[in-house]
N, C-alpha and C positions, 0 to 999 in steps of 0.2 A: 932090431935097434932098441937100444934100451928108453926107455917113456920117463922123459923130464917130468920132476913134480909138479911142475906147476901145469903139464899139460892132462885136460880131463881125459878118462878112462878112455870115453866113447868116439874120439877123435881118430881117422884114421891118419896113420903119421906119413903114408906112403902116397897120401894124396895130396899136389897142395891145393892152397886156398888163396882165395883173393886176398885177405887180410893180412897174412903172413909174408905174401912173394911182397905184398906193398910193405910190411914191416923191414922187409930185409933190405929194399932198395931206400929205404929211410935210415937204414945203418940201425935198426931195432936187434933186439937178441934174441926173440921169441917166435923164431920161425927153426923147420926144419928142413933136414938136405934137399928135401922132394922140393920144396921151394926155392930154396936156395940155387936147386940145379936152371929152375926153370927162368927163375929171375934173372942168374947169370948169362944165361942164352941169349936170353933179349938183350940185358945191356952189350954183348958182345957183338951184337948185330947193330943197334945203336946204341951208342955211348952215351947219346945225349940225354936220354930217357930218364937216366937218375935225376936231374935238373929237369926236365919236364915234373917229375912226381914231387920234387922240394917247392916246386914252384906252387901248384894245390895246397901244398900245406903253408906256403906263406900267403896265398890268396885265402885260407880262412883265418890267418891270424889277421889280415887287412879287414876283412869283413867283421872280426866280431870286434875290433878296436871302434871299427866305424861306425857301427848298429848301439855302442855302450855310448857311443856319443851321441846319438839321437835318441837315447833314453831305453834303449831294451835292456832290459834285466831279466829276460827269459830266453832260454836257448833249447831247442829239440835238436839233437844233432846224429842225422840219419844215416846208418852207414859208418860209423864212429871210428871202426878198427879197433887194432891194439895200441891202447896208448904208449904215446912216446910223447918227449920234451915239446912244449908247445901246444898242449891239448886245450880245450874250447874253458874247461873250468880254471885252468891256471892262467889265461889271457883274463877272462871277466871277473873274477873274482878277484883279480890283483888289483882291479880297475875299483872292483865295489863286491865286499864280500858278504854280500847280500843277494848276489846273481846267483839264479838257479839254473843248473842243466840237467837235461835227461839226457842220455847214451842208449842208442840203440844200436845193434848189430847180432845177424843172426850168427855169426863165426864164434862156437864156444868158448876159443882160446882167448878172443876179444875180451869178449864178455867175463870171465874167470880174471882174466887181471883187471880187467877194469875195476871188479868187483872188489879185488885185492888191494890196489892200489888207492880207491877211494873210499874203503872202509871208515865209518867214523865221520865222514863229509854229508852234514844232513842235508845241505842244498845242492846234493848232485843225486841220482840216481843213475842205473843202468838195467836195461830191460833189452833180454833175448828175445828177439821176434824177427819175422820177412818186413822190411819195410815196404814192400812192395801188396800190403794190407793196411790200408791206414786206418781203418776200424779199429782191426786187432790191437794197432799198437796208440791210436788215440783212445782207448778203453782202458790201457791196462795201467793197474795201479799204480806202478811206477812212474808213468807217466799224468795220470789224473792224481795222483797224492802228493806231486811234486810241482805242477804247472799250474796258473789258473788262464784257463782260457779266454777269460771275460778280459784281459789284459793283453798287452801286445807280445807276442812271442816270436822269434825267429826258429825259423823253418832253416836245420844248415845242410844240404844236400851236395857233399863236397866230392869229388872223384866218383860217381855211385853212379849215376844215371846211362854212364856207357854201357854199363851192365844191365840192363833193363833193355831188351830188345822195342821193337816196334810193335810187334804182335802184343806185348804184355801191360802195352798202352802209359807207358810215361806220363801222356799228358793226364790222363784221366788219376792215376796215382797222385800227381801233383795236385790236382784238382780235392780228391781225397783230404788231403792236409788242408789246401787253403781254405776250404768251405768251413770250417773247424775255428779259422783263424780269425782274431777281435779285428776290425779295424784298426792300421797304424802295424801291425804284421808284418812281418817281413818273409822274403822265401829266398835262400844264396844258393847258387848251383855252379859248381866248376865242371866242365865237360871235355873229354878229349874228344878234338876233331878239327878237320881242317877244311878247306874248298877241292873240290874233285882236281883243279891242275896244279894241287901243292903236293899231292903225294907223294913218296921218294920212293925207290926201292928198298931203302931200309927200314921205313915206317909200316910198308907190306909186311918184309919179312919178320919185324917184331912183332908185329899185330898177329900172325899166323904161328908164331911160337907161343906166345900167349894162348890164342884162341885152342889151339890144339893140347896145352900143356896144363890149363887152368879152368878158364870159362870162354864163349865167345863174348863179343865186345860189340858196341855199336857205336859206331863214331859217326858225327851227326855235323852237318856243317852249317855257317851262321845260321842261314833262314830257318833250317830246323831246329838248331839250338833256340832260337827268339821265340820260337813255338811253344816253348816249354815255360813261356812266361803268360800263358793265357790268361787271362782275369786279373790279371798281375799291372802297376803301374813300374815303369823301367826307373832305377835310380840313376840318375849321373854316375860314370858316364855310359852307362847301357850297357848293349851286348860288345865287348871288346874282347881280343887277347889275352891271356889271362895276366900277365906282367902287365898289364896298361890301364888294369882297375885300381886305381887312388893308388899308384907308386910310390913308396916310400923313400926311392931314390933314384937317379938317371942310370946307374946300376941294373936297377929290377927289370929295367925296359928290357935288356938282351940284346942278344946278336943283331944288330942292326942289317935288314932287309933279309932276314931268314923267317917267313910267316912261323907263329910260334903254334903246336900242333892243338890247342887246348884253348875254350873259350871259358868267361865269367860274368856272371853279371847278379844284379839285387833284384826283384820286384815287391815293390810293396802293396800292401791287400787297401784299396779306399775304404 
């Protein structure tokens, strides 16, 4: 396979990545045949999967706008992925050009594209790091040189923590970020999940394809998702299915009677 000029030389073109499969589902152009094969196989089993992914993206947009309305002007976007239309800096800086955004991702393609796209924007930084290591992220110059942690910061974990197993201690990872935040800061999380009696054959099959082809995912139910907000005060409406978090129109609520397979919420540090 010929390596495109936008692909760093040290990445394996034959191995799918979370960021690039996600990019394919969003309709992006920065993915490889291996990413598209896994992504398409999952879509054939569960056609509604693309709508689920788009809802995570819509939740991100609504959260950023909501927090801007609450006075937040600093954002730490963990697992930010490959830049597509509607990234955090576009939303935040269209409302306030002084808003600051630090993007963090472990995928080299995502980081390379973010740096290329954002070159010249002095109020945005890009860090390649594993978000499961809060200490490394929070001491990196790309973060400390941009964000003022004596002022409120919004930490965004969108479609991220279902890639963190219980053994990797997601509650502890979140605490590593939460404890560094000033009072009045926020943590926003969207997460794949559903209650045990809602799991369908298509969910199980699509999950199996992704687990085998890309990386294992950990689906959590409502109670397990709520525990991720330990030490934070939930912002209204609390823990809800993703489309129900401050919907912008009735159409955002999706198909009536069909439980949406993802949760969303925002927590505030008192």
